[in-house]
C-alpha positions as CSV (number, residue, x, y, z in Angstrom):
1,M,2.8,9.7,10.9
2,A,5.1,12.7,11.2
3,G,2.9,14.0,14.1
4,E,3.1,10.7,15.8
5,R,6.9,10.5,15.6
6,A,7.2,14.1,16.8
7,T,5.0,13.3,19.8
8,I,7.2,10.2,20.6
9,F,10.3,12.3,20.2
10,F,9.5,15.0,22.6
11,R,7.9,12.6,25.1
12,T,11.0,10.6,25.3
13,A,13.8,13.2,24.8
14,I,16.0,11.3,27.3
15,L,16.8,8.7,24.6
16,A,17.3,11.3,21.8
17,T,21.1,11.0,21.9
18,V,21.3,7.2,21.7
19,G,21.7,7.0,18.0
20,A,19.5,6.1,15.1
21,A,17.9,3.1,13.5
22,A,16.2,2.4,10.3
23,F,12.6,3.2,9.8
24,F,10.3,2.4,6.9
25,A,8.1,4.9,5.0
26,W,5.7,3.1,2.6
27,N,5.5,5.0,-0.7
28,A,2.4,4.0,-2.7
29,N,3.9,5.2,-6.0
30,A,7.3,3.5,-5.6
31,A,6.1,0.6,-3.5
32,A,8.8,1.1,-0.9
33,Q,11.4,3.6,0.2
34,V,13.6,3.9,3.2
35,V,14.8,6.8,5.3
36,Y,17.0,6.6,8.3
37,S,19.4,8.6,10.4
38,S,23.1,8.0,10.1
39,P,24.0,5.8,13.1
40,Q,25.9,7.8,15.6
41,F,26.9,5.6,18.5
42,D,27.4,7.2,21.9
43,G,28.3,5.3,25.0
44,G,27.0,2.0,23.9
45,F,23.3,2.9,23.8
46,V,21.0,1.0,21.6
47,P,19.0,2.5,18.8
48,S,15.7,4.0,19.9
49,A,12.6,4.9,18.0
50,T,13.1,8.4,19.4
51,S,16.5,8.9,17.9
52,F,16.0,11.0,14.8
53,G,18.6,12.9,12.9
54,A,18.6,14.4,9.5
55,P,16.8,11.8,7.3
56,I,18.5,10.6,4.1
57,V,17.2,8.4,1.3
58,V,19.3,5.2,1.2
59,G,19.9,2.4,-1.2
60,D,18.5,1.4,-4.6
61,S,15.1,-0.3,-4.6
62,F,15.2,-3.8,-6.0
63,P,14.4,-4.2,-8.8
64,D,13.2,-1.0,-10.4
65,G,11.3,0.4,-7.4
66,A,10.1,-2.8,-5.8
67,P,10.9,-6.5,-5.5
68,V,8.5,-7.3,-8.4
69,F,8.5,-9.5,-11.4
70,N,6.1,-7.4,-13.4
71,D,5.2,-9.9,-16.1
72,F,6.0,-13.4,-17.3
73,G,5.4,-12.8,-21.0
74,N,2.0,-13.9,-22.1
75,A,1.3,-16.2,-19.1
76,G,-1.6,-15.0,-17.0
77,F,-3.5,-16.2,-14.0
78,A,-6.3,-17.4,-16.2
79,G,-4.0,-19.9,-17.9
80,S,-2.4,-23.0,-16.4
81,P,0.9,-23.8,-18.1
82,V,2.1,-27.4,-17.9
83,F,3.3,-27.9,-14.3
84,S,7.0,-28.8,-14.2
85,G,7.7,-32.5,-13.8
86,A,10.4,-31.6,-11.3
87,V,7.7,-30.4,-8.9
88,P,5.5,-33.4,-8.0
89,A,2.1,-32.8,-6.5
90,G,1.2,-34.7,-3.4
91,T,4.8,-34.9,-2.0
92,P,4.8,-36.8,1.3
93,L,5.4,-34.6,4.4
94,G,8.5,-35.4,6.3
95,G,10.2,-34.2,9.5
96,Q,11.3,-30.6,9.2
97,M,11.1,-27.2,10.9
98,I,8.1,-24.9,10.1
99,G,9.0,-21.5,11.6
100,E,10.3,-22.3,15.0
101,V,8.0,-25.3,15.5
102,P,9.1,-28.9,15.0
103,F,6.8,-30.5,12.5
104,N,6.4,-34.2,12.3
105,G,4.3,-34.4,9.2
106,D,0.9,-34.5,10.9
107,I,-1.0,-31.3,10.0
108,N,-3.1,-31.7,13.2
109,S,0.0,-31.5,15.4
110,I,1.0,-28.0,14.5
111,P,0.4,-26.0,17.7
112,L,-1.6,-23.0,16.3
113,L,-3.3,-20.5,18.6
114,E,-6.5,-22.5,19.0
115,Q,-4.6,-25.7,19.9
116,K,-2.0,-24.0,22.1
117,Q,-4.4,-22.5,24.7
118,P,-4.9,-24.6,27.8
119,N,-8.5,-23.6,28.0
120,A,-11.2,-23.4,25.3
121,P,-10.1,-21.1,22.4
122,R,-11.5,-17.6,22.2
123,P,-14.6,-17.7,19.9
124,L,-13.8,-16.2,16.6
125,P,-15.9,-13.3,15.2
126,A,-17.6,-13.8,11.9
127,L,-15.5,-13.6,8.8
128,N,-16.0,-10.1,7.4
129,V,-14.5,-9.8,3.9
130,P,-14.1,-6.3,2.5
131,R,-16.6,-5.6,-0.3
132,T,-15.2,-2.4,-1.8
133,D,-11.8,-1.0,-2.6
134,A,-12.4,1.7,-0.1
135,D,-13.3,-0.8,2.6
136,F,-10.2,-2.8,1.8
137,E,-8.0,0.3,2.1
138,K,-9.5,1.3,5.4
139,R,-9.1,-2.2,6.9
140,V,-5.5,-2.6,5.7
141,E,-4.6,0.7,7.1
142,A,-6.1,-0.2,10.5
143,L,-4.3,-3.5,10.5
144,A,-1.0,-2.0,9.6
145,R,-1.3,0.5,12.5
146,R,-2.2,-2.3,14.8
147,F,0.6,-4.7,14.0
148,S,3.5,-2.6,12.8
149,K,4.0,-1.3,16.3
150,P,2.6,-4.1,18.5
151,P,2.2,-3.5,22.3
152,L,4.9,-6.1,22.9
153,S,8.0,-5.7,25.1
154,L,11.5,-6.3,23.9
155,E,12.3,-8.1,27.1
156,G,9.5,-10.6,26.6
157,S,10.1,-11.2,22.9
158,T,12.7,-13.4,21.1
159,P,14.8,-12.2,18.2
160,G,12.6,-14.4,16.0
161,R,9.5,-12.5,17.0
162,L,11.2,-9.2,16.0
163,L,12.1,-10.6,12.7
164,R,8.5,-11.7,12.0
165,Y,7.0,-8.3,12.9
166,S,9.5,-6.5,10.8
167,L,7.8,-8.1,7.7
168,I,4.8,-6.0,8.6
169,G,6.3,-2.7,9.6
170,G,9.6,-2.9,7.7
171,A,12.3,-0.8,9.2
172,D,9.5,1.2,11.0
173,A,8.4,-1.8,13.2
174,T,8.9,-1.0,16.9
175,F,8.8,-2.9,20.2
176,L,8.6,-1.5,23.7
177,A,11.6,-1.5,26.0
178,S,12.2,-0.2,29.5
179,T,14.5,2.7,29.9
180,R,16.6,0.6,32.4
181,A,17.0,-2.2,29.8
182,L,18.2,0.4,27.3
183,S,20.9,1.8,29.6
184,P,24.5,1.4,28.3
185,E,25.6,-1.0,31.1
186,N,22.5,-3.3,30.7
187,A,22.7,-3.2,26.9
188,Q,26.3,-4.2,26.9
189,S,25.9,-6.9,29.6
190,G,23.3,-8.7,27.6
191,Q,20.9,-9.0,30.5
192,N,17.2,-8.2,30.3
193,I,16.2,-6.1,33.3
194,P,12.6,-6.5,34.5
195,N,10.7,-3.3,34.0
196,T,9.9,-2.0,37.5
197,T,8.3,1.2,36.2
198,P,5.5,1.8,33.8
199,D,7.8,3.8,31.5
200,L,8.4,1.9,28.2
201,E,10.0,3.4,25.1
202,P,9.7,2.4,21.5
203,I,12.7,0.8,19.9
204,Y,13.1,-0.2,16.2
205,A,12.9,-4.0,15.8
206,L,15.6,-4.3,13.1
207,G,17.7,-1.6,14.8
208,A,17.7,-3.7,18.0
209,L,18.7,-6.8,16.1
210,C,21.5,-5.0,14.2
211,W,22.8,-3.7,17.5
212,N,22.5,-7.2,19.0
213,V,20.3,-6.0,21.8
214,P,19.2,-8.9,24.1
215,C,15.7,-10.0,23.4
216,D,14.2,-12.4,26.0
217,G,17.8,-13.0,27.1
218,R,19.0,-13.9,23.6
219,R,21.3,-12.1,21.2
220,I,20.9,-13.0,17.6
221,L,24.4,-12.1,16.3
222,R,27.8,-13.5,16.9
223,V,31.2,-13.0,15.3
224,V,32.5,-15.9,13.3
225,D,36.0,-15.6,11.7
226,G,35.9,-11.9,12.1
227,R,32.4,-11.4,10.5
228,P,28.9,-11.1,11.9
229,L,26.5,-14.1,11.5
230,A,23.0,-14.6,12.8
231,K,22.2,-17.7,14.9
232,V,19.7,-20.3,13.6
233,G,17.5,-22.1,16.1
234,F,14.5,-21.7,18.3
235,G,14.0,-18.1,19.2
236,F,16.5,-16.9,16.6
237,Q,16.3,-17.4,12.8
238,S,14.1,-20.2,11.8
239,K,16.3,-20.7,8.7
240,R,19.6,-19.3,7.4
241,G,19.4,-15.8,5.8
242,E,16.2,-14.8,7.5
243,L,17.8,-11.6,9.1
244,L,19.4,-10.6,5.8
245,A,16.2,-11.1,3.9
246,A,14.3,-9.0,6.5
247,L,16.9,-6.2,6.0
248,A,16.5,-6.5,2.3
249,F,12.7,-6.3,2.4
250,A,13.0,-3.2,4.6
251,K,15.5,-1.7,2.2
252,I,18.1,-1.2,4.9
253,D,21.3,0.4,3.5
254,R,24.3,-1.8,3.1
255,N,26.3,0.6,5.2
256,Y,24.0,0.6,8.2
257,E,26.1,-0.3,11.2
258,I,26.0,-3.6,13.0
259,R,27.4,-3.8,16.6
260,I,28.4,-7.0,18.4
261,N,29.8,-6.2,21.8
262,D,32.5,-3.6,21.1
263,E,33.0,-4.6,17.5
264,K,31.5,-2.6,14.7
265,F,30.4,-3.9,11.3
266,R,28.1,-3.0,8.5
267,V,25.2,-4.9,6.8
268,Q,27.6,-5.5,3.9
269,D,29.8,-7.6,6.3
270,L,26.7,-9.8,7.0
271,V,26.3,-10.1,3.2
272,D,29.9,-11.2,2.8
273,A,29.6,-13.7,5.7
274,E,26.5,-15.3,4.0
275,K,28.5,-15.5,0.8
276,L,31.3,-17.3,2.5
277,A,28.9,-19.8,4.0
278,C,27.3,-20.9,0.7
279,T,27.7,-24.6,0.2
280,K,26.4,-27.2,-2.3
281,G,23.2,-28.9,-1.3
282,A,22.3,-26.3,1.4
283,N,19.0,-24.6,1.5
284,L,19.9,-21.1,0.2
285,S,16.4,-19.9,-0.6
286,T,16.2,-17.2,2.1
287,V,19.9,-16.4,1.7
288,A,19.3,-15.8,-2.0
289,V,16.7,-13.1,-1.4
290,G,19.2,-11.1,0.6
291,L,22.1,-11.7,-1.7
292,A,20.1,-10.8,-4.8
293,H,19.0,-7.6,-3.2
294,Y,22.4,-6.4,-1.9
295,S,24.4,-7.6,-5.0
296,Q,26.1,-4.6,-6.6
297,N,27.1,-6.6,-9.6
298,P,24.9,-9.5,-10.8
299,D,27.9,-11.1,-12.6
300,E,30.3,-11.1,-9.6
301,T,31.9,-14.3,-8.3
302,W,33.3,-15.0,-4.9
303,T,35.2,-17.8,-3.1
304,N,33.4,-19.5,-0.2
305,A,35.1,-20.7,3.0
306,F,36.1,-24.0,1.2
307,G,37.8,-22.3,-1.7
308,E,34.9,-23.0,-4.1
309,T,33.8,-20.3,-6.7
310,W,30.3,-19.1,-6.3
311,S,28.0,-16.6,-7.9
312,L,24.3,-15.6,-8.1
313,A,24.0,-17.8,-11.2
314,K,25.4,-20.8,-9.4
315,I,22.9,-20.2,-6.5
316,L,20.1,-20.1,-9.1
317,D,21.2,-23.4,-10.6
318,Q,21.6,-25.0,-7.2
319,E,18.2,-23.8,-6.0
320,T,16.5,-24.9,-9.2
321,R,17.9,-28.4,-8.8
322,R,17.6,-28.7,-5.0
323,P,14.5,-30.9,-4.1
324,V,12.1,-29.4,-1.6
325,D,9.0,-30.5,0.2
326,W,6.3,-29.0,-2.0
327,G,3.7,-29.4,0.8
328,S,5.5,-26.9,3.0
329,T,6.8,-23.3,3.0
330,E,9.9,-24.7,1.4
331,A,8.0,-24.4,-1.8
332,T,7.2,-20.7,-1.5
333,D,10.7,-19.9,-0.2
334,K,12.1,-21.5,-3.3
335,L,9.7,-19.5,-5.5
336,L,10.9,-16.2,-3.8
337,A,14.5,-17.2,-4.3
338,L,14.2,-18.1,-8.0
339,T,12.2,-14.8,-8.6
340,F,14.7,-12.5,-6.9
341,L,17.7,-14.2,-8.5
342,H,16.2,-14.2,-11.9
343,A,15.3,-10.5,-11.6
344,R,18.8,-9.6,-10.5
345,L,20.6,-11.7,-13.1
346,K,18.4,-10.1,-15.9
347,K,20.5,-7.0,-15.2
348,G,23.7,-8.6,-16.0
349,A,25.6,-10.4,-18.8
350,L,23.4,-13.6,-18.5
351,R,20.2,-11.8,-19.4
352,D,19.8,-13.6,-22.7
353,S,21.5,-16.9,-21.6
354,P,19.8,-20.3,-22.1
355,E,20.1,-20.9,-18.4
356,L,18.1,-17.8,-17.5
357,K,15.5,-18.5,-20.2
358,R,15.0,-22.0,-18.7
359,A,14.6,-20.4,-15.2
360,E,12.0,-18.0,-16.6
361,T,10.1,-20.9,-18.2
362,T,10.2,-22.7,-14.9
363,L,8.8,-19.7,-13.1
364,I,6.0,-19.2,-15.7
365,A,5.0,-22.8,-15.2
366,L,5.1,-22.5,-11.4
367,K,3.1,-19.4,-11.6
368,G,0.4,-21.1,-13.5
369,R,0.5,-24.1,-11.0
370,V,0.2,-21.8,-8.0
371,W,-2.7,-19.9,-9.5
372,A,-4.5,-23.1,-10.3
373,L,-4.6,-23.8,-6.5
374,F,-7.2,-21.0,-6.3
375,N,-10.7,-21.2,-7.6
376,D,-13.0,-18.4,-8.6
377,A,-14.8,-18.3,-5.2
378,T,-12.4,-18.7,-2.4
379,L,-8.8,-19.1,-1.3
380,A,-6.6,-22.2,-1.8
381,E,-7.8,-25.2,0.2
382,T,-4.8,-27.6,0.1
383,L,-1.5,-27.6,2.0
384,F,0.5,-25.7,-0.6
385,F,1.0,-28.2,-3.5
386,D,0.1,-31.3,-1.6
387,E,-3.5,-31.7,-2.8
388,K,-4.1,-34.7,-0.6
389,V,-4.0,-32.6,2.6
390,K,-7.0,-30.2,3.0
391,L,-6.8,-27.1,5.2
392,A,-9.0,-27.8,8.2
393,T,-8.8,-24.6,10.2
394,P,-8.9,-20.8,9.4
395,H,-5.4,-20.5,10.9
396,M,-4.0,-23.0,8.3
397,R,-5.9,-21.2,5.5
398,L,-4.1,-18.0,6.5
399,Y,-0.7,-19.7,6.8
400,V,-0.8,-21.2,3.4
401,N,-2.6,-18.5,1.4
402,G,-0.6,-15.7,2.8
403,A,2.6,-17.3,1.5
404,L,1.1,-18.2,-1.9
405,L,-0.5,-14.8,-2.5
406,R,2.7,-13.0,-1.5
407,W,4.5,-14.6,-4.3
408,L,1.7,-14.2,-6.8
409,T,1.4,-10.5,-5.8
410,L,5.2,-10.0,-6.4
411,T,5.0,-11.7,-9.8
412,A,1.7,-10.4,-11.0
413,S,1.4,-8.1,-14.1
414,A,-0.7,-5.0,-13.8
415,E,-3.6,-6.7,-15.6
416,E,-3.4,-9.6,-13.2
417,L,-3.4,-7.4,-10.2
418,R,-6.6,-5.8,-11.4
419,S,-8.3,-9.1,-12.1
420,E,-11.4,-10.0,-10.0
421,K,-9.9,-13.3,-9.1
422,T,-6.8,-11.6,-7.5
423,R,-9.0,-9.0,-5.8
424,R,-11.3,-11.6,-4.3
425,A,-8.4,-13.7,-2.9
426,V,-6.6,-10.7,-1.4
427,F,-9.9,-9.3,0.1
428,E,-10.6,-12.7,1.7
429,L,-7.1,-12.8,3.1
430,C,-7.7,-9.4,4.7
431,G,-10.9,-10.7,6.2
432,L,-9.0,-13.7,7.7
433,V,-6.4,-11.5,9.3
434,D,-9.1,-9.3,10.9
435,Q,-11.0,-12.4,12.1
436,L,-8.1,-14.3,13.7
437,F,-6.1,-11.3,15.1
438,N,-8.9,-8.8,16.0
439,S,-7.6,-8.4,19.6
440,V,-4.2,-7.2,20.4
441,D,-4.7,-8.8,23.9
442,D,-3.9,-12.2,22.2
443,L,-0.6,-11.1,20.6
444,D,1.6,-12.2,23.5
445,K,0.0,-15.7,23.5
446,L,0.7,-16.6,19.9
447,A,2.7,-19.5,18.8
448,P,5.6,-18.7,16.4
449,L,3.7,-20.2,13.5
450,D,0.7,-18.0,14.1
451,E,3.1,-14.9,14.2
452,E,4.6,-16.1,10.9
453,S,1.1,-16.4,9.4
454,L,0.2,-13.0,10.5
455,A,3.4,-11.4,9.4
456,V,3.4,-12.9,5.9
457,A,-0.3,-12.2,5.4
458,M,0.1,-8.6,6.4
459,Q,3.2,-8.2,4.2
460,T,1.1,-9.5,1.3
461,L,-1.8,-7.1,1.9
462,L,0.6,-4.1,2.1
463,L,2.5,-5.2,-1.0
464,Y,-0.8,-5.7,-2.9
465,R,-2.1,-2.3,-1.9
466,A,1.1,-0.6,-2.9
467,R,1.4,-2.4,-6.2
468,V,-2.2,-1.7,-7.1
469,K,-1.7,2.1,-6.4
470,N,1.5,2.0,-8.4
471,A,-0.2,0.3,-11.3
472,A,-3.0,2.8,-11.3
473,A,-0.5,5.7,-11.4
474,S,1.4,4.1,-14.2
475,P,-1.1,2.2,-16.4
476,N,1.6,1.4,-19.0
């Protein structure tokens, strides 16, 4: 990897003075660690993948080396604790947004890759599931190289696409941009300049978003009441807090600079803006992941824009009570939120409170319910918790199982990670990614929901690989 970066650096020395952006170095023993160069802004240039300075380690990992709930007491995957009555199975589907695609409740209406193509879909290769740990390691490494730095142009990609691919490559995810588009005057004007030369340079995806570089003519950030906020809608965030969560997953330092036109901010300013926007009844699942990660004091309180007092504990209570569609990704978003909030609050004064114990009991029951969706031979076959809707296509199997297995991998104990049931499910997920996305020629044709499926599944595979290695290095 160092050799590759050196090659890129010397090949594109013209951009070496434009500043620095975050990049991600996966550490198998610590699960994740970030290094980045201090952002030095010169002439309004945007951060380039060729802009390396003296690397420094940033930020504390969350929590204890990785976003992991190591154990839920004695509850294991083999058991099935009583499912919480507050989470009904078979919840009817309603109108909502899944990713950036309007979803009317009919599973057959989701425009996945095979339905989006005007011609007959490309025939899929045979499903080839890894059989050994060595084969799995080799396949995941090849997939990570393929998708963490996809051959996609910044000018032809929305901010939402950059967010999705950052789940795969973390802060090291890069896109390609023309030198003309990266010039100071074009970066500041917000215009995408068609690339008239074959020269494309890599640029960090999260760095481009933090610097508000135009992507497909769109800028994701705007200033609201003196603070940076990310836009929600088609081509931008598909839900509130998505950018902040992506920065948290990539372990970007809270002091990393954000630039909107001529104004300079920090990631911490984005955190504060999301705190101000917390309101009762709103979907705060994705926001909660970022706020839990960047919280410096789990017991802190703050006042929102309406003068109401808020805290991580209040968000946990609101998210626990807020009804969701358990036949959609709202379910797994909620599981992630409760997990991250619980883990952060366990570090504070509420660690032994009845409220936190109830939250842990709920998570244990949910964990058993999620694992019950899998059988001993294959992946889950229903639309999340809606057991009435069966998954008819391999694309939907990837979409659902990637999200479910990501949460299970985050919350698994070392023993559960080593179980044959976990291993079989993750290996089949790896085979599905390889089957559905075996050609990079198709990447520019994918619907947003396909990109989301790929990104979450790849994030799951990388997380599982890192956690297994960490568990092997620290058996206790």
